[in-house]
C-alpha positions as CSV (number, residue, x, y, z in Angstrom):
1,M,99.7,63.3,94.0
2,T,100.5,65.4,91.6
3,V,98.5,68.9,91.5
4,A,99.8,72.5,90.2
5,I,97.8,75.6,91.7
6,A,98.6,78.5,91.8
7,L,96.1,82.1,91.8
8,L,94.0,84.5,89.7
9,S,90.2,85.8,90.1
10,G,87.9,87.6,88.1
11,L,85.8,90.6,89.6
12,F,82.3,91.8,88.3
13,P,82.0,93.7,85.5
14,Q,82.6,98.1,86.8
15,I,81.1,100.9,84.9
16,I,84.6,102.8,84.4
17,R,84.5,106.8,84.2
18,S,86.4,108.2,81.6
19,G,90.6,108.9,82.6
20,E,90.4,106.6,85.3
21,D,92.9,103.9,86.1
22,P,90.7,100.6,86.4
23,S,94.0,98.6,87.1
24,E,94.9,101.2,90.6
25,P,93.2,102.2,93.5
26,P,90.4,103.6,94.3
27,Y,89.1,100.4,92.7
28,K,88.4,98.0,95.5
29,W,88.4,94.3,94.9
30,P,84.6,92.2,95.9
31,A,85.0,90.9,99.5
32,S,83.3,88.0,97.4
33,P,82.0,86.2,94.9
34,R,77.9,86.7,93.6
35,Y,77.8,82.4,93.5
36,P,80.5,80.9,96.1
37,L,81.0,77.1,96.3
38,W,80.0,75.9,99.9
39,T,82.9,75.4,101.7
40,Q,80.9,74.0,104.5
41,H,79.8,71.1,102.6
42,A,81.7,67.2,103.0
43,P,81.7,64.7,100.4
44,I,83.0,62.3,102.9
45,Q,82.9,62.8,106.6
46,G,85.4,64.0,108.4
47,W,86.5,66.7,105.2
48,R,88.9,69.4,106.5
49,I,91.5,70.9,104.9
50,E,94.9,71.6,107.5
51,R,97.4,74.2,106.4
52,V,100.8,73.3,108.3
53,P,102.4,76.7,109.1
54,K,105.5,77.7,107.3
55,G,108.7,76.7,108.5
56,T,107.5,73.0,110.1
57,H,108.9,71.0,107.4
58,E,111.1,73.1,106.1
59,V,114.0,70.3,107.2
60,F,112.5,67.5,105.2
61,L,111.7,69.9,102.1
62,R,115.2,71.0,101.7
63,E,116.6,67.2,101.9
64,S,114.2,66.4,99.3
65,G,115.7,69.0,97.4
66,R,119.2,67.6,97.9
67,E,118.3,64.2,97.2
68,R,116.5,65.4,94.1
69,K,119.5,67.7,93.3
70,A,121.9,65.0,93.6
71,N,119.7,62.5,90.8
72,G,120.3,65.5,88.2
73,V,117.1,68.1,88.8
74,P,118.2,71.4,87.7
75,T,118.3,73.9,90.7
76,R,115.5,76.3,89.0
77,Q,113.3,72.9,89.0
78,N,113.9,72.4,92.6
79,P,113.1,75.2,94.7
80,C,112.6,73.1,97.4
81,L,116.2,72.9,97.4
82,K,115.8,76.3,99.2
83,G,114.0,75.2,101.9
84,V,110.5,76.6,100.7
85,D,109.8,77.8,104.0
86,E,106.1,78.1,103.4
87,D,103.0,76.8,103.9
88,L,101.5,73.1,103.1
89,F,98.3,71.8,102.5
90,L,96.4,68.6,103.4
91,L,92.8,66.9,103.4
92,H,91.2,65.3,105.8
93,F,88.7,62.9,105.8
94,D,86.7,59.6,107.3
95,Y,88.9,56.5,105.3
96,A,86.3,54.5,106.4
97,D,83.2,56.4,104.9
98,Y,85.4,57.4,101.6
99,L,85.6,53.4,100.9
100,K,82.1,52.6,101.9
101,A,81.0,55.4,99.7
102,G,82.5,53.2,96.8
103,G,86.1,55.4,96.7
104,P,88.8,52.8,95.1
105,P,91.6,51.9,97.9
106,I,94.2,54.2,98.1
107,P,97.5,53.0,98.8
108,G,99.0,53.1,102.2
109,M,95.8,54.1,104.1
110,E,94.7,50.6,104.4
111,A,96.8,50.0,107.7
112,H,97.5,54.1,108.9
113,P,94.2,56.0,107.5
114,K,96.1,59.3,107.2
115,P,95.3,62.8,105.3
116,V,96.3,63.1,101.9
117,F,98.5,65.6,100.2
118,L,97.3,68.5,99.1
119,G,100.0,71.2,98.1
120,W,102.1,73.7,99.1
121,D,102.7,77.6,98.9
122,F,105.3,79.6,97.7
123,Y,106.6,82.6,95.8
124,D,107.5,81.7,92.0
125,F,110.1,84.4,91.3
126,A,110.1,83.7,87.6
127,A,105.9,84.5,87.2
128,R,106.4,86.8,90.0
129,Y,102.6,84.6,91.2
130,R,102.1,83.5,94.6
131,R,101.3,79.9,93.6
132,W,99.9,77.4,95.5
133,T,101.2,74.0,94.1
134,G,101.5,70.3,94.5
135,E,104.0,67.7,93.7
136,R,104.8,68.6,89.9
137,G,103.9,71.8,87.7
138,L,102.9,71.1,84.0
139,Y,106.8,71.2,83.0
140,R,108.8,70.4,85.9
141,Q,109.0,68.6,89.2
142,Y,108.1,70.3,92.1
143,V,107.9,67.8,95.6
144,I,107.4,64.2,95.8
145,A,105.3,63.7,98.7
146,D,106.7,60.4,100.0
147,Q,110.4,61.3,99.1
148,F,110.5,63.8,102.5
149,G,109.6,62.3,105.7
150,G,108.0,63.9,108.8
151,I,104.5,65.1,106.8
152,D,101.9,61.8,107.5
153,A,100.4,61.6,104.8
154,E,99.5,60.5,101.5
155,P,99.8,61.7,97.9
156,L,97.2,60.4,95.4
157,R,98.1,58.4,92.3
158,V,96.5,57.1,89.6
159,P,97.2,56.7,85.9
160,L,98.3,59.0,83.5
161,F,95.9,59.2,80.1
162,R,97.3,56.7,77.6
163,V,96.4,55.4,74.5
164,D,94.3,51.9,74.6
165,P,95.3,49.7,71.8
166,S,91.9,47.6,72.2
167,S,89.5,50.3,72.7
168,P,87.1,52.0,69.8
169,E,88.4,55.1,70.8
170,S,91.9,54.2,70.2
171,D,92.6,56.8,67.4
172,R,91.0,59.5,68.8
173,Q,93.1,59.1,71.9
174,R,95.9,59.0,69.2
175,L,94.7,62.7,68.2
176,L,94.7,63.9,71.7
177,M,98.1,62.3,72.9
178,P,100.6,65.2,71.4
179,L,97.8,67.3,73.0
180,V,97.8,65.8,76.5
181,A,101.8,65.9,76.8
182,A,102.1,69.3,76.4
183,E,99.4,70.5,78.3
184,G,100.4,68.2,81.4
185,S,102.0,64.9,80.3
186,G,98.2,63.3,80.2
187,D,97.9,63.9,84.2
188,F,94.4,64.0,85.8
189,M,95.5,65.3,89.1
190,V,97.1,68.6,87.3
191,L,95.4,71.8,88.7
192,N,96.6,75.5,87.9
193,A,95.2,78.6,88.4
194,F,98.6,80.9,88.2
195,D,96.6,82.9,85.0
196,R,94.0,84.8,83.5
197,A,91.8,81.1,83.3
198,G,91.3,81.0,87.2
199,M,91.7,77.8,87.0
200,T,92.2,74.8,84.8
201,A,91.8,71.1,85.5
202,G,91.5,67.8,84.1
203,F,94.3,66.0,81.9
204,S,94.0,68.2,78.8
205,Q,93.9,71.3,81.3
206,M,90.3,72.7,80.6
207,A,90.1,76.6,81.4
208,A,87.3,78.2,83.5
209,H,87.6,81.5,81.7
210,T,85.9,80.6,78.5
211,P,82.4,79.2,77.3
212,D,83.8,75.7,75.6
213,D,86.7,74.7,78.3
214,L,85.6,73.9,81.9
215,V,82.4,75.0,81.7
216,E,81.5,72.8,78.9
217,M,83.5,70.1,80.7
218,M,81.0,70.5,84.0
219,K,78.2,70.3,82.1
220,H,78.9,67.0,80.7
221,L,79.9,65.9,83.8
222,I,76.8,67.1,85.6
223,Q,74.6,65.7,83.1
224,D,76.7,62.0,82.7
225,E,74.3,59.5,83.8
226,T,77.2,57.0,84.5
227,L,78.6,58.9,86.6
228,R,75.2,59.7,88.7
229,A,74.5,56.2,89.0
230,D,77.8,55.5,90.6
231,S,78.1,56.1,94.6
232,Y,81.3,57.7,94.7
233,A,81.4,59.4,91.3
234,D,78.4,60.8,91.4
235,P,78.6,64.6,90.8
236,R,75.9,65.4,93.1
237,R,78.6,64.7,95.6
238,W,81.1,66.4,94.5
239,F,79.7,69.8,93.7
240,P,76.1,69.6,94.4
241,E,76.2,74.0,93.5
242,L,76.2,73.1,90.2
243,A,73.3,72.2,87.8
244,V,72.9,72.8,84.3
245,T,69.5,74.9,83.1
246,T,66.6,74.1,81.0
247,D,68.1,76.0,78.0
248,G,71.7,73.9,78.8
249,R,73.5,76.7,80.4
250,L,75.9,76.0,84.0
251,S,74.3,77.2,87.0
252,Y,74.5,77.9,90.4
253,R,72.2,77.3,93.1
254,A,72.2,78.8,96.5
255,S,71.3,75.8,98.5
256,L,69.5,72.0,97.7
257,E,66.2,73.3,98.9
258,Q,66.3,76.2,96.0
259,S,63.3,76.3,94.0
260,G,63.0,77.4,90.2
261,E,65.9,77.8,87.7
262,P,69.3,78.3,89.1
263,C,71.4,81.1,88.2
264,S,73.5,81.0,85.2
265,L,77.6,80.9,85.5
266,E,77.9,81.6,81.7
267,A,77.2,85.3,82.0
268,I,79.5,87.5,79.4
269,T,82.2,89.8,81.4
270,A,83.3,92.9,79.3
271,V,85.7,94.0,81.7
272,R,87.7,91.8,84.2
273,N,90.8,91.4,86.2
274,S,93.7,89.3,85.4
275,N,97.5,89.2,86.0
276,E,97.6,92.1,83.8
277,G,95.0,94.1,85.5
278,F,91.6,95.2,83.7
279,S,91.0,95.6,79.8
280,R,88.3,97.5,78.3
281,S,89.1,95.3,74.8
282,P,86.2,93.5,73.6
283,G,88.2,90.7,73.3
284,W,88.0,89.6,76.6
285,A,84.2,89.8,76.3
286,Y,84.2,86.2,76.3
287,Y,85.3,85.8,80.1
288,R,83.3,83.5,82.2
289,E,83.8,85.5,85.6
290,D,80.9,83.8,87.6
291,F,82.3,80.5,87.5
292,V,86.2,81.9,87.7
293,R,85.2,83.1,90.8
294,F,83.6,80.2,91.7
295,C,86.2,78.1,91.2
296,N,89.2,80.8,92.2
297,P,87.7,83.7,94.5
298,D,90.7,86.0,94.8
299,L,93.8,86.4,93.4
300,K,96.3,87.3,95.7
301,V,94.8,85.3,98.8
302,I,94.8,81.6,99.4
303,D,91.2,81.2,100.2
304,Q,88.9,78.3,101.9
305,A,87.0,78.0,98.2
306,E,90.0,77.3,95.9
307,L,91.5,74.9,97.7
308,H,88.1,73.4,98.9
309,F,87.4,73.0,95.0
310,A,90.8,71.5,94.2
311,A,90.3,69.1,97.0
312,R,87.0,68.1,95.7
313,W,88.3,67.7,91.8
314,L,91.4,65.8,92.6
315,M,89.4,63.6,95.1
316,W,86.2,63.0,92.4
317,S,89.3,62.3,89.8
318,L,90.3,59.7,91.6
319,S,86.9,57.3,90.1
320,P,87.5,55.7,87.0
321,K,84.7,56.4,85.2
322,M,85.1,60.2,86.2
323,R,88.2,60.4,84.5
324,A,86.9,58.6,81.2
325,A,84.1,60.9,80.9
326,Q,86.2,63.4,80.2
327,V,87.8,62.2,77.0
328,E,84.6,62.9,75.1
329,P,83.8,66.7,76.1
330,T,87.9,67.2,75.5
331,C,87.6,65.4,72.2
332,H,85.0,68.0,71.1
333,N,86.4,70.6,72.6
334,V,89.6,70.0,70.0
335,E,86.9,70.1,67.4
336,R,85.3,73.7,68.0
337,T,89.2,74.7,68.4
338,L,90.4,73.1,65.2
339,R,87.7,74.7,63.4
340,K,88.2,78.4,64.1
341,L,91.5,77.9,61.6
342,A,88.4,78.3,58.7
343,L,90.4,76.6,56.8
344,P,89.1,76.0,52.7
345,Q,89.6,72.1,52.9
346,A,87.4,69.8,54.3
347,E,90.1,67.3,55.5
348,I,93.6,67.8,56.5
349,R,96.2,64.6,58.0
350,A,95.8,63.8,61.5
351,D,98.9,64.3,62.3
352,A,98.7,67.7,61.0
353,A,95.6,68.3,63.2
354,A,97.4,67.1,66.2
355,V,99.9,69.6,65.7
356,A,97.8,72.3,65.5
357,A,95.6,71.6,68.4
358,V,98.9,71.7,70.4
359,I,99.3,74.9,69.9
360,L,95.8,76.4,69.5
361,F,95.2,75.0,73.2
362,W,97.7,77.5,74.3
363,N,96.8,80.3,72.2
364,D,93.7,80.4,69.5
365,G,94.1,83.8,68.7
366,I,93.9,85.5,65.3
367,D,97.2,86.1,65.0
368,Y,98.2,82.4,66.1
369,R,95.5,81.1,63.9
370,K,96.9,82.2,61.1
371,R,100.6,81.0,62.4
372,V,98.8,77.5,62.3
373,A,97.5,78.0,58.6
374,K,100.7,78.9,57.6
375,L,102.3,75.7,59.6
376,L,99.6,73.6,57.8
377,A,100.5,74.5,54.4
378,Q,104.3,73.4,54.7
379,P,105.1,69.8,53.2
380,D,105.2,68.1,56.3
381,P,103.7,70.2,59.1
382,V,104.6,68.0,62.4
383,A,108.5,68.1,61.5
384,A,107.9,71.5,60.8
385,F,107.0,71.9,63.9
386,L,109.1,70.0,65.4
387,A,111.9,72.4,63.6
388,L,111.0,74.8,65.9
389,E,112.4,73.7,69.1
390,S,115.8,75.0,70.3
391,R,117.9,72.2,71.1
392,E,121.5,72.3,72.8
393,G,124.3,72.1,70.9
394,D,122.1,73.3,67.7
395,P,124.2,76.6,66.4
396,K,120.9,78.1,65.6
397,A,119.5,78.0,69.4
398,A,118.4,81.1,71.3
399,M,119.3,81.6,74.9
400,C,117.3,83.6,77.2
401,G,118.6,83.5,80.9
402,K,119.4,80.2,81.2
403,E,116.4,78.1,79.0
404,L,116.2,77.8,75.3
405,I,113.9,79.1,73.1
406,C,112.1,78.5,69.7
407,H,113.8,79.2,66.8
408,S,110.9,81.3,65.1
409,P,111.7,80.8,61.7
410,T,110.3,84.0,59.4
411,W,107.0,82.2,58.6
412,F,106.2,81.2,62.2
413,Q,107.5,84.9,64.2
414,V,106.0,84.5,67.5
415,P,106.7,87.4,70.3
416,E,109.8,86.4,72.4
417,R,107.7,86.8,76.4
418,D,106.1,83.3,73.8
419,R,109.1,81.8,72.8
420,Q,109.9,79.7,75.6
421,V,106.3,78.2,76.2
422,L,106.6,77.3,72.6
423,N,109.8,75.7,73.0
424,R,108.6,73.3,75.7
425,R,105.0,72.2,74.1
426,V,107.7,70.9,70.8
427,E,110.0,69.3,73.2
428,S,107.1,67.6,74.9
429,V,105.4,66.8,71.5
430,R,109.2,65.3,70.6
431,L,109.3,63.6,73.4
432,L,106.2,61.9,72.6
433,F,106.9,60.8,69.3
434,E,110.2,59.4,70.1
435,Q,108.8,57.2,73.2
436,A,106.1,56.3,71.3
437,P,106.3,56.2,67.6
438,S,103.5,54.1,66.9
439,I,101.2,57.0,67.5
440,L,103.0,59.2,65.0
441,T,102.9,56.3,62.4
442,R,99.2,55.2,62.7
443,L,98.0,59.2,62.8
444,R,99.5,59.7,59.4
445,Q,97.3,56.9,58.0
446,L,94.6,59.0,59.3
447,N,92.3,62.1,58.1
448,Y,91.0,64.4,59.9
449,E,87.6,65.8,59.3
450,F,86.7,69.5,60.2
451,A,82.5,68.9,59.6
452,D,82.4,66.1,62.7
453,G,86.3,65.9,63.8
454,R,85.9,62.1,62.6
455,L,88.8,60.2,61.6
456,V,89.2,58.1,58.1
457,E,91.6,56.0,56.9
458,R,93.6,57.7,54.1
459,P,94.1,56.1,50.6
460,E,97.1,53.7,51.3
461,E,98.6,55.3,48.1
462,T,99.4,58.9,49.5
463,A,99.5,57.8,53.2
464,P,103.2,58.5,54.4
465,S,105.0,55.7,55.2
466,G,106.0,56.5,58.9
467,S,107.3,58.8,61.5
């Protein structure tokens, strides 16, 4: 399994009195969200999450850390080297009932049914957040469940998102590949809840806090007739609380017996809580607090609702149909994101569109849209994008702590706090193009149309020759 989760929650809109600092007491966090996830719901018989107390498996984690250090994993990317004296989380369920429901076989379970490894809780001193995470983060390996003995649990494994050359959608898949490489290496099992988004999920890390990411993904999955016709992948098995209103809004129902229109989860929140405290800025008015708190009620604790959301999403993702259903809403999200550039031209090269999406999925604020517009004005936007990365041995390379940060040339100046993140995203794309040069070659043969996201062949005489 590959999971990374940490913590955030939103809060209900509050009336703020003049002179009051809402990030400090006497403000109190609400006891619970308005629309709570049903922690009593069991998608499969025997559904139960076990918290393995601190220290129980410290010796095995430390041993795993030593093994991974011997294999060249840097110490700062290998927190289990220190023992990680923290809680672990295992998901128990009836494997026979799982198979009866149509779940795909899980290797290692046939002879000896056992729980699956969900994750572990530790304090990330670099980010200063409590994290609940699994085998890997978005950019670095953590713990591999089957590398330490003593924990009788099975990791979840699914294929990564990859281009299928035989698919009629192969060009759209190529357009997505740089983005998914930067977000989570194409891993469907990555979850992330350590920042203001509250929860991000899927191979492209759709976020819960905005109106067009995980909200739109969930609406698409809930209404997908192929999924609803499949016993295992049926969204009503995994998220019976969620529905879509007659006017197309993601909504919540308090019980299966509820009559009438369910309550919308898409209410706009003018002020909210994040890792930085509250914000009155109108720029945060898109925040979908009710849905964030449905996924992850409270930043400061690991609660059952967050664990159940994670477990449900991960087990649902074992369905190949569910994973396939994530592609279309991801493509639509890329289209909406690129249209925010509001460029005068109707189309750009597809390779340029792909790297623009890599940046804008991370930050699509007005300043970054201006920077991306400058990037796209370069003679070769992909080469310019790759040149942002700092490389070991490069005399221009800068360091922050022990980590390289991007060059940040004058035409693409970014705050220093963002430079490490940008460097890692560029590095991910560079490695992708080095390992699969055919992706870049094909993207250079296509144009991307802003109006509808179509990919069309470029005139042969103007197409660049290769990577």
